[in-house]
N, C-alpha and C positions, 0 to 999 in steps of 0.2 A: 849150418844145419840143412843145407840144400841136399838134394839127391834122394837116394832111396830111403833114408831114415826119417825124413820130414813127415810123410804120411803116417808113419807109425807113432810119432810123437803127438801129432794132432789127434789121432784116434785114441791114444792113451789119455790125453787131456779131456776129451769129450766123455770118455767112459768114467773118469774120475768125477767130473761135474755131474753127470747123470746119476752116479752112485750117491753123491751127496744130496741131490734133489729127491731121490727116492727115499732116502733116510729122513729127510726133512718132511716130506709129504706124509710119512707115517708117524711122525712125532705126535704125541697126544697133548692136548691143551684143553682145559675146560671152557675156553672162550674162543674157539675157532670160529671164524666168520663164514667158512665154506662148509657145506655138509660133508661129513666124513662118517663112514660106518663105525659105530661104537656100540658096545654092548651096554644095555641098561639093566642095572640091578636095583629095581625100585625098593625091594625089601631091605637090602643093605642100606640104601639111601635113607629110608625111613628110620632104621635103627640109629644111624649116625645122627640124623636130625633130632630124634627124641633124646639121645644122649647130650647133644648140644644144648637143647632146651634146659636140661637139668643144670648144666654149667652156667647158663645165663642166670637162672634162679639163684645160684650160689655166688654170683658176681665174678665168675671166672671167665672173663671175656676172651682171653687168648685161647684157652682150651675149647671154648664154644666155637670160636672162629675156625680152629683147626678141624673140628668135627663137622661143621657145616661144609667146609671145603672137601672133606672126605666124602660127605654125602653127594656132593656134586661130581666128584670123581666117579662115584658108583653110578650116578644117573644125572647127567647134566640137565635134564629136563624136569627135575624134581622141584616144583615151584616153591614149596614151603622152605626148602633149604636156601633158595635165593632170597626169599623174604626175610628169613631169620638171620642170614648172613648180613643183610642190609641193616637190620636192627643192631647187630653187634658193631658193625662198622660205624653206624651213627653214634653209638655210645662211646666209641673210641675217637670220635671227632673226624672221621674220614668221610667227609660229606659227599664228595664226588663219587667215590667207590660205592657208598651207600645208595646214592641216587641211581647208579647203574643197576645195582641188584634189585632195588624196588621196581624199576622200570621193566627189567627182564621178568620179574615175578608177575607183574601186571599183564604182560603179554601172554604168559603161560597160564594165568588165571583170569580170563576175561570176565568171569561171573563172580569174582570175589572183590569186595570193597577194601579188604585189608591192605594190599600193597599200595593202592591209591591213597588210602588214609595215611599210611606211613610216609609216602612220598610227599603228601601235603604237609605233614608234620615237619619233615626235613626242610621243605621250602619255607615254612613259617619260621623255623629256627634261623634260616639264612636271611630272613627279612624280605623274602621275595613273595610278598603277600598276594599278588595277582596270580602267580603260579600255584601258591598254596590253595587259594580259593578255587581255582580250576580243578585241582586234584580232589579237594574235599567234595566239590559238587559232583564230580565223576563218581566218587565213592557213594554219595547219597543217591545217585541215579540207580545204583546197583542195589543198595540197601537203605531205603528211605526211612527206616525206623531205628537206625543206629544212633543212639543218643550221643556216644562219644564223638562221632563224626559231626553230628549236628552242633554239638558244643564247640568243637574246634573251628568249624566254619563260622559260627556266631562270633567266636573270639577274634577271628581274622577280620570280620566285618567291623568289630569294635576297634581293632588296631588301625583300620583304615578310616576310622571316624565316619563310618557310613550311618546315615539316619533314614535311608529310604525304606519303602514298605517291605521289601524283601528282608532286610536286616531286622526290622521291628517285628515282623511276623515270625521269624525264626526265634528271636528272643522270647516272644510270647509263648511259642510252642514249648520251648525249654522251661519257661517259668511256670506254666500252668498245666501242661500235659505230661511233662516228664516225671517219671517216678524216681529219678536219680537226684538225691538231695543236694549234692554239691552243685550240680548244674542248675537246679531250681533256684537256689540262693543266689548264685552268680548272675543268672539271667534277670532275676527280680531286681537286684542291685543296679544293673545296667539300665533296665527299663526306667527305674526311678531317676537315675542320673540323666537319662535322655528326655525326661519329662513325659513318660508314657505310663 
């Protein structure tokens, strides 16, 4: 293939490769790691997200997952869809995918305790109590009156067999200052078991 045809063949090969790269570069993916111009339709994302919540309530997890993914196709930066997709994936036992979604939601919602609380719940289910504790504490730093987060953090302390002042103080707050009956009773029981 030497001679006058070799340069044409090489040019054709380069053009074919460049054409493929251009097509690949413009492919869409909800999880691209490099910034790419995308349109954001937050209204449509919210509609898909709201519909997905209805399917969660009905126990239709596959349908909910599809709707949350559609919400993210409409607006990749719609944080509630990431958080809710994480909840669905968690219920489906897809722990690592769920953790990714909660982490992404936490980055998009730095002033919301919910994704950190959800990530803490996931870590607790996986038996990773130190990580669960860190996530619950981060959630409490954002919303220090959230009884559910306080209760889950206290539960992690109990699972770790902690008897330090921090754990006892949190149990006392739940037992005597909380107006949520289930957490009141639970915390009182543990205070009695710990001799306080």
